[in-house]
N, C-alpha and C positions, 0 to 999 in steps of 0.2 A: 518219696514217690509211692503211690498206691500201685498195687499189682492189678492192672486193668484186664478186663475181659476184652476179647475182640469186639469191634463195633457190631459185627454181624451177629454174634451171640446175644449181645445186649438188645439189639433191635428186634431179634426174633422172639424175645421173651417178654414183650411188653403189651399184653392184651388189655390195654386201657381203652375203654369205650366212652365216647362222648354221649352216646344215647343213655348209657347207664348213669353217667354223671348227671345228666339232665333229669332223669327220673328221681334220683336221690334228692336233688335240689328241690324239685317240685314237691316232693312229699315233706321233706324236713322244713321247708319254708311255708307250708300250708297253714291256714288258720287253726287246723286241728292241733298243731304243736304250740300254739299260743305264744309264739315269739321265743321259745326255748330259753326262758328266763331261769337262772339258777334258783332252785328252791320254789319255783312256781309250778303251775299246773302242767306245763309242757315238759318238765324234766323227766318224769317217769316214762313218758311216751318216747322221749329221745333216747334214753338209756336202753329201753327195750329194742328200739329200732337198730341202734348201733351194735348191741350185743348180738342180735340175730344176723346182722350183716357181716360182722367179723367172723362169726361161726361159719357162715356160708362161704366165706373166703378161705376157710381151712385153718383158721387160727384157733388156738385154745384160749380159755380165760386167762388173762394176765394180771388180774387185780388181786385184791386181798382175799385171803381165806379160800382160794380156789375159785373165786367168782370173777365177774367182769369189771368190777368197780373198785375204786379207791375213795373212801369217804373223805370229804374235804370240809372241815368245820369252819363256818363263816358267821358273820354277824351282818344282818341287813339293817341299814339305817334309812328310815323314811322321814323326810321333812314333812311335818304336819301342815295342813292347810292354814292359811292366815299369816304366814311369815311376811315380815315387812323389812324394807331396807331403804335408807335415804342418805343422801350426801348433803353436807352443808358447806357453804363458803361465804364468809363475810356476813353471817347472820341470816342468809337466805337458805332455805331448805328445799331440796329437790327430791321428792319421792321417786324411787326407781321401780319400773315394771320388771318383775322377775321373768326371765326368758326373753325379754326384749331389750332392756337397757343393761342388764347384768344377770349373772347366775350366782347362786348362793348355796354353799354346802356348809352346814354346821358340823363341827368336829367332835362334839361331846353330847351324848344322850341327855335328854331333859331340856329344860328351858335355857335359852341363851339370850342375853340382852346386853347390848352395848349402846351407850348414849354419848354422842359427841366425842367419840374416840379420835384423837388427832391423826391426820394422814401425814406420812413421810414418803417422799419420793426416793425409792431405793435403787434407781437405775435398773440394771438387769438382775438385781438380787443375787449376784454371784458371790459365793464364798468358796474359794479354791486356793488353798495354801500352795499347792504345787505350781500354780500359775501366778501366784502373787496378787490375787484379787480378794478383797473383802469389803463388800459394800457397807457392812455394818460396823467396821472397826471404829471403836471409840464413840459409838452412837448408842444412847440409851433408848431402846425400843420398847421398854416396859409400858404396856397400856396403849401402844401406838399401832397404827395400821400401815403396813408396807404396801405402797403403790408401785408396781413393778412392770417393766417392759417385757414383752414376749421374746423368746428365743435368746440368743447370746450376743456378745459384742461384735463378733465377726459378721453376723448377719446384717446388722445395721451399718457396720463399717465398710462392708464390701471388700474386705481384705482380711488376711490372717493376723489377728491380734493375739493369737495364742489359744484359740478355741476351735481348731481344726478347719479353719477357713469356712467355706460355704456349708460344710456338713455340720449339722447341729451337734454340739457337745452335750454330754449328759447334764452339765450344769444349766443348760438352756431349757430343760424340760420343766413343765409346770410343777410336777411333784418335787423336783430338786429345789426349786425356788421356795416352795412351801416349807420344806424341811429346813432350809437355811434360815428362813424368817423365824421359824419356830425356835431354832437354837439361839437366835439373836434376842428372843423374848417378845416378839411381836404378838399382838392380840388378834390380828386378822391379816389376811393377804388378799389384795386385789391385783390381778394381772390384766394389763391393758391389751385387749384383743385387737390384733390386726391380721387380716386373712392371710397375707403372705408369710408373716412371721410365725403364725400358728399352724399354717398349712391347711386350714379349713375355714369356711366362712362362719360368721357369728351365728347364722341360722342353725348350724349343726350343734354348737354348744347350747344355744338358746332352747332348741327343741328338747334337749336332754336335761334341762334344768329341773324338771319335776321327777326325773327318774330316781329310783332308790340308789343309794351307794351301798357298797359292800366292802368289808374288811375281813382279814383273817381273824379267827377266834384267838383270844377271848374278847376282842373288840378294841376300840380306841382307848389309849391311855390318857387320862386327864392331863391337860397341859394348859399353859397360858394361852395358846392359840385356840381361838373359839370358832373361827369361820374362815373360809376361803372362797374365791370365785373369780369369774371373769368380769371385766367391765368393758362395755362396747367402746370402740374407738370414738364414736360421736359423743358419748357421754363423758369419756375421759377428757377429750379435747375441750369440751364446753366447761367442764369443771376447772381445768387448769387455766383456761383463758379468763374465767371470771375472777381469778386471783392474780392475773397479770403474768401468767407463765405461758411460755410457748413450748409445745411438745417437741418440735424439731430441735430447738435449742437445748432442751433437757436431754434428748437422745445424744447429742454431740458431747455434752458433758459426761454422760454415763459411759462413753467409750474409753474414757481415760482410766488406766489401771488404778490411779490414785483417787478415783471418785469415791465419795462417802455419802451415805443417805442424808438427804437434806429436808428440813421441815418445810411444810406448805402452810404458812401461817393462815389460820382461819378455816382451813379445810378439815372437815370431820366426817366420820361415818357413824350412823346409828342403825341398829338392826335388832330384830326381836323375832323369836320363833322357837319351836319345839322340835326335837329330834327323837324319834322312837327307835329303839334298838330291839331286834328280834333275832335270836339264834337260829341258824339255818345249817342243815347238813346237806351239802351238794356232793357231786361225785365226778371224778374222772372216770372215763370208760377205757379199758385197756385190754388189748389182745396181744398174744405172743405166738410166734412161730419159732420153735426151738431150732438152733443152728445144727447142721449135720456134722460139723467137725469141732467147732469151738463154741458150744452153746452158752458158755459163761460170758461171752463177749456180745455186745448189743449194738445194733443200729436202730435208732429210734426215730420214727416219723410222728409228728404231732400236728394237730389242728384243733382249734377251739370249737366246741359244739354250741356254745351259748351265743345268743343274741341278747336283745334288751327287753325281752318279755312283753307283757301286756301292761303298759304304763304310759301315762302322759298322752292322751289323745291329740291328734293333729286337728287342723281347722275343719276337716271333714268328719271328725268324730272317731277316726280309726285309731285305736290304741294298741294294736298288735304290731310290734316291730319285728317283722318276719325274718329279717336277716338272710335274704336269699343269697346275696353275694357274700355278705359278712356275717356268718361264715359257713352257711350251708354249702357253699361251693367248695371251700377248703375241706370240709368234712366229707363231702362226696368224693373228692380227690383221695382222701385218706382211705376210704372204703375201697376205691378202685386200685390203689397201690397195694393194699392188702390182698385183694383178689389176684393181682398180677403175681405176687410172690407165692400165694397159695397154690396157684395153678402151674407154676414153673418148677424147675429143679431147686430143691431146698438149698439155700446158701450155707456157707460155712459158719457164719456168725448168726446169732438169733436176730429176728426182726420183731420189734415191738411197735405197735400202733397205739397211739394214745390220743383220745379225744378229751381235751381239757375243758374244765368248767371255768366260768368267771374270768375269762380273758378281758371282757369288756369292763370289768370292775377293777382292773389293775393287775392282770396276769396272775390271778390268785391260785388257780388250779395248778398251773405249771410250777409256780413258786412253791406250792405245798409239796408237790412231788419231789422237787429238788431238795427240799428240807427233809422229806421222808421217802427216799427213793425205794422203789420195789425191786429195782435192778441196779447194781452198784454204778455210781457215776464214774468211778475210776476206770471201769471196763466198758463204759458206753463210748463207742468209737466216734459216733457222729450223731447229731440231732439235725433233722431236716424238717423245717417248719413250712406248713401249707396254710397260707393266709392271704389269698388273692384279694386285690383291692377292687378290681372291676372285671366283669365278664366281657371279654373282647373276642372278635373274630381272629382268624389265623394271622400270625405276625411273623416278621423276619428275625425277631430277637426275643430274649427274655431279659429282665432287669434284676440285677444283683443288689440286694439291700445291704448297706453298710460294708462295702467292699474294702479290701486292703487289710483284712484281719487274719485270714487263714489260708494256707497253701491249698486247701480244698477248692478254693475258687479257680485255680488252674485246672483241676480235674473237671470242675463244672463246665469250664469253657470248652474243654476237649469233648466232653460227653454231649454238650449242646451242639457243637459243630457237627458231630456225627448225625444229628437230626436236622442239619441244615439251618441251625440257629446260631446267631452270635450272642454273646453276653455283653450287655451294656451296663454302665453304672446307673444307679437310680437317677432319674431326671431331677428330683427335688430332694437332695440330701439334707437340706435345711429343715425338712419335715421331721427328722429324727425317727424314722420308721424302725431303725435297728433297736431302739429302746421300747418299742410300742407293741411287740408281739411276743409269743410264748417261747421263742428260741432264747430270748435275752436272759431269763433266770438261769438257763443252763450255761450260757457263755460266762455269766458273772461267776458261776461256780466252777469255771475252768473247762467245761465240756465243749469240745469243738462243735459249733453250731452254725448253720447256714440258712439263709432265707432268700428267696427270689420269687419273681412273679412273671406272669405273661407280659410280654412287651407291648408297647403301643406303636411300634413301627409296623403298621398293618400292611398285609399283602395287597389289600385293596384300600386305597386312600392314604397310605403312608402315615407319617408321624402326626400330621395335622388332624386326620380323622381319629386316630387313637387318642390324641390329647383332648379333642372335643368330647369324646366319650368319658374320659376321666374327669374332666372339669364339670360336665353335667351331673355325673354321679356325686361328686363332692358337694356340689351346690344344692342338690335337691333330694338325694336318696341316702347318703351315708348316715347310718345310725338312726334313720327315720322310718316311720311306717311305710313309706314308699319304696323301701328296699324289698320289693316283692318279686316273685317269680314272673318271668316274661317268656312265654312259649316261643317267641321268635329267636331266643338265644340258641346259637349253634354249639357253643362251648368248644369251638375249635382252638381258641387260645388256651383255654383251661386244659384241653387235651395235651397241648404242647408242654405246659407247665408240669402236669402230672407225669407225663412220660419221661421228661428229663429228670424229674425227682426220682422216679423208679430206677432209671439207668444209673444215676449216681449212687443210689443205695446198693444196687447190685454189685458195683465195683468195690465199694467199701466192705460190704458183707462177705465178699469172696476174697478180699485181700488179707494180707498178714500185717501190713504196716498200720501204725496208729496215726490218724490225722492229728495235727497240732495247731499251734498259733504262730503267726509271724513274729519275728524278733521285735521287741519293744511293745507288744500288746500285753497289757497288764494281766489279761486272763491266763496267759501262758505261765505266769508265776504260780497261780493257783493250781493249774494242771500239773506242773512239775512236782508239786508236793506229793502227788500220788503215783509217781513214775514207777516205784517199786512194785505196784500192783499190776503193772502191765508187762512184766517180764515174760 
């Protein structure tokens, strides 16, 4: 149990302002910040803005060498113009329009060329010894392309086949599928995109096809795997049908634990293109408010400052992906939470606010911090992640991401109730949000971490109105140039999210107990290894 402050004290100490949040979002998502791309023109301006805001909040520099930043070495990977991709079946060749029929990411700098590489249907592409699944067991994948279904077997099965039921298992993530195929020796991976299984429409991944990739320095390691990408459902269905295969029937076969990858006779992939690698130094921006009693113990708030920069113009020629919601809004919340702590009574434990770089490229900034922590992970009591998905009006609830993992969720429920809010499970656990934001590298390293967002049970319009707003954002704005500031936003839901985040942090920062993990959660084993450092 955490030692809780009274609700009255917590409520009185939360000077979070929707007007200030709105102004921060307006500025950070303006064209002057050029989409806040890591290593791009907007980064220096973003760092300056955040450093000034954290200082104004009463925080001291918390980065390296007495400064506000932590350098994060990355490698930017740009696919050069002119890349081609085509599918073959039975001697017929279908050229693919990149961004419309498929997406393509090369894995190795320089020229990549594949000619008529055989396709193999690998089901869900799952290799999980603990669950007894191995799609590639006994299959020679050398020189072959793995064609894979999105998500995991439970999603398609509609019941728990050993992969956490409706909630996406880690094995269902795109990156997990690519890694499994790489270990099996595949030369390329194509994942069949379905909106429900992927949790976003193909327009979202298609619009991002031309965006640069980034990886942690020193860069990609040469391997047999040359490329990966999404294949639109329409394209995949037509490909399979031309060879006499039915996608629905293949899905049924793939749900069997004994399923093994099977050849698609006559189906081939060809591609050609060049990838340019450029070293980049980006930065996390970090502030610290030393604790009044136990300054060596830390409560860490994080939000990613990056969006997708100035890349890949839309149909109107707009190339700036302003990221007003994702994640200027979370960054604005971070500033306001810092301000609330700075103006209140100093807590017993230290408060660290961290604006991470390169979340959109694979959680790279947060992952780098976890591998090179500026404050010991063993004595970091809790990580609270601020990464809202949609700006909504006032709601009756907040939504917990990836619940069932830590007892802190009970404290969140109590703190939210003091604000008149209930805590609901995330409505789409199949989306795998728990693995898609910056709290996850900390959880993987054993640090208790929690993520939640403003709920969609709106005070005006209820769940239907909230769901309409979420669906509209996913369809037409998420990761696109149209994620731009809207002066009509009230940020009432954002205020609720930020205030609950502040209240929860106040409790943990003034408590003496150490949050942990629920029994059976693997992250608890990692945490237990450092127990002696929390005596």
